C-alpha positions in Angstrom: 29.7 -12.8 -6.8 26.1 -11.5 -6.4 25.2 -8.1 -7.9 23.8 -7.3 -4.3 23.9 -8.6 -1.3 21.0 -10.9 -0.6 19.0 -10.3 1.9 19.1 -6.9 0.5 18.7 -3.9 3.4 18.5 -0.3 3.7 22.1 -0.1 3.8 22.7 -1.8 0.6 20.2 0.8 -1.0 21.4 3.8 0.7 24.9 2.7 -1.5 22.9 2.3 -4.6 20.9 5.5 -4.3 23.9 7.6 -3.4 26.7 5.9 -5.5 25.3 6.1 -9.3 28.4 4.3 -10.2 27.2 1.2 -8.7 23.8 1.7 -9.9 24.2 -0.1 -13.4 21.5 -1.4 -15.7 22.1 -4.8 -14.3 22.1 -4.1 -10.7 18.6 -2.0 -11.4 17.4 -5.3 -12.9 18.2 -7.6 -10.3 16.7 -5.7 -7.8 13.7 -5.2 -9.6 13.6 -8.7 -10.1 14.3 -9.2 -6.5 11.3 -7.2 -5.7 9.1 -9.0 -8.1 10.0 -12.2 -6.5 8.8 -10.5 -3.2 5.5 -9.6 -5.3 5.2 -13.5 -6.5 5.7 -14.9 -2.7 3.5 -12.6 -1.5 0.9 -13.3 -3.7 1.3 -17.1 -3.1 0.4 -16.8 0.4 -2.4 -14.6 0.1 -3.5 -17.3 -2.4 -3.0 -20.2 0.4 -5.4 -17.6 3.3 -7.6 -17.4 1.0 -8.6 -20.8 -0.1 -7.9 -21.8 3.5 -10.7 -19.1 4.2 -12.6 -20.0 1.9 -12.9 -23.9 3.2 -13.9 -22.4 6.4 -17.8 -22.1 7.1 -17.9 -18.8 7.9 -16.5 -17.8 4.6 -19.3 -16.0 3.4 -19.5 -13.6 6.6 -15.7 -13.0 6.6 -14.6 -9.6 5.2 -10.9 -9.7 3.7 -8.9 -6.6 3.2 -5.6 -6.0 1.7 -3.5 -3.1 1.8 0.0 -1.9 2.8 1.3 0.9 4.4 3.6 2.4 1.8 4.9 1.9 -1.8 8.4 2.1 -3.2 10.6 3.8 -5.2 13.1 2.0 -7.6 14.9 5.0 -8.8 11.9 6.9 -10.3 13.0 10.2 -9.1 16.5 9.1 -8.4 15.4 7.7 -5.1 15.5 4.3 -3.7 12.9 2.5 -1.5 10.8 4.6 0.8 10.7 7.2 3.5 12.7 9.7 1.3 9.7 11.6 -0.4 6.0 11.6 -0.5 5.8 10.8 -4.1 2.9 9.0 -5.8 5.1 5.8 -6.1 5.1 5.7 -2.6 1.9 7.2 -1.0 -0.4 5.6 -3.1 -0.8 1.9 -2.4 -3.4 -1.1 -3.2 -6.5 -1.8 -1.1 -8.6 -4.7 -2.0 -11.5 -5.7 -0.1 -14.0 -8.4 -0.4 -17.1 -9.8 1.8 -20.8 -9.3 2.4 -21.7 -6.2 0.8 -18.8 -5.4 -0.9 -18.7 -8.4 -3.6 -19.1 -6.9 -7.0 -18.6 -3.0 -6.4 -15.9 -3.3 -8.7 -12.5 -1.0 -9.1 -13.4 3.0 -7.8 -11.1 5.7 -8.7 -11.2 7.2 -5.3 -8.9 9.1 -3.3 -9.1 7.6 0.2 -6.8 7.5 3.3 -6.1 4.4 5.9 -8.6 6.0 8.5 -11.5 6.3 6.2 -10.4 2.2 5.6 -10.6 2.1 9.5 -13.8 4.2 9.8 -15.2 1.1 7.1 -14.2 -1.7 9.6 -15.8 -0.3 12.5 -19.0 0.4 10.5 -18.7 -3.1 9.1 -18.2 -4.4 12.9 -21.2 -2.4 14.0 -18.7 -0.1 16.7 -19.5 3.4 16.7 -16.3 5.3 16.1 -14.5 7.6 18.7 -16.1 10.9 18.1 -12.5 12.6 17.8 -11.8 9.8 14.6 -11.6 11.9 11.4 -12.2 10.3 8.4 -15.4 8.8 6.2 -16.6 5.0 6.1 -14.6 3.7 2.8 -17.4 1.4 1.7 -19.9 4.3 1.9 -17.4 6.4 -0.6 -17.1 3.4 -3.1 -21.2 3.0 -3.4 -21.4 7.2 -4.1 -22.2 7.6 -8.0 -20.2 11.2 -7.6 -17.7 11.1 -4.8 -17.3 14.8 -3.5 -13.8 16.6 -3.4 -11.8 14.8 -0.8 -8.0 16.2 0.0 -5.5 13.8 1.8 -2.4 14.9 3.4 1.0 13.2 4.4 3.8 14.3 6.2 7.3 13.7 6.9 9.9 11.1 5.8 12.3 8.7 7.7 15.4 10.1 6.3 15.8 14.1 5.3 13.9 17.3 5.8 10.4 17.0 7.2 7.8 17.1 4.2 4.2 17.5 3.9 2.2 16.3 0.7 -1.6 17.4 -0.2 -3.5 15.3 -3.0 -6.8 16.1 -4.2 
């Protein structure tokens, strides 16, 4: 009697994306509720992780970074899940960082890429990046009052024709 199978997997998503007759308001609401439950579960797990880290003697020297590799579409543009487009709902991801020298920076509206995060992690660890590595130390960017114009490139998708996205 379930509206959609649980666990909900890619073939199920394909059916709901390709066959609009199966994508009723009730089904969409149910799928969104499943996703909300996943977020709630992840939030609780992160809470447990932070509590455990704070109980350790080296918390004040710990850098904790939470991010994602992609977002999800929920039929925002007639597509579902990810891998079909390079729209902002898929390419813009959360990034939360805390630790020595990072606490209190607040929310920043800066265009960054994961390669910038990589550069920042190397810098915080005192490791010189390989010379061919692109990107800018993300934590240095967060300290700037005015950030220079930046461009971000995304390419390809899992499904369909190759795509390129440029964001400024």
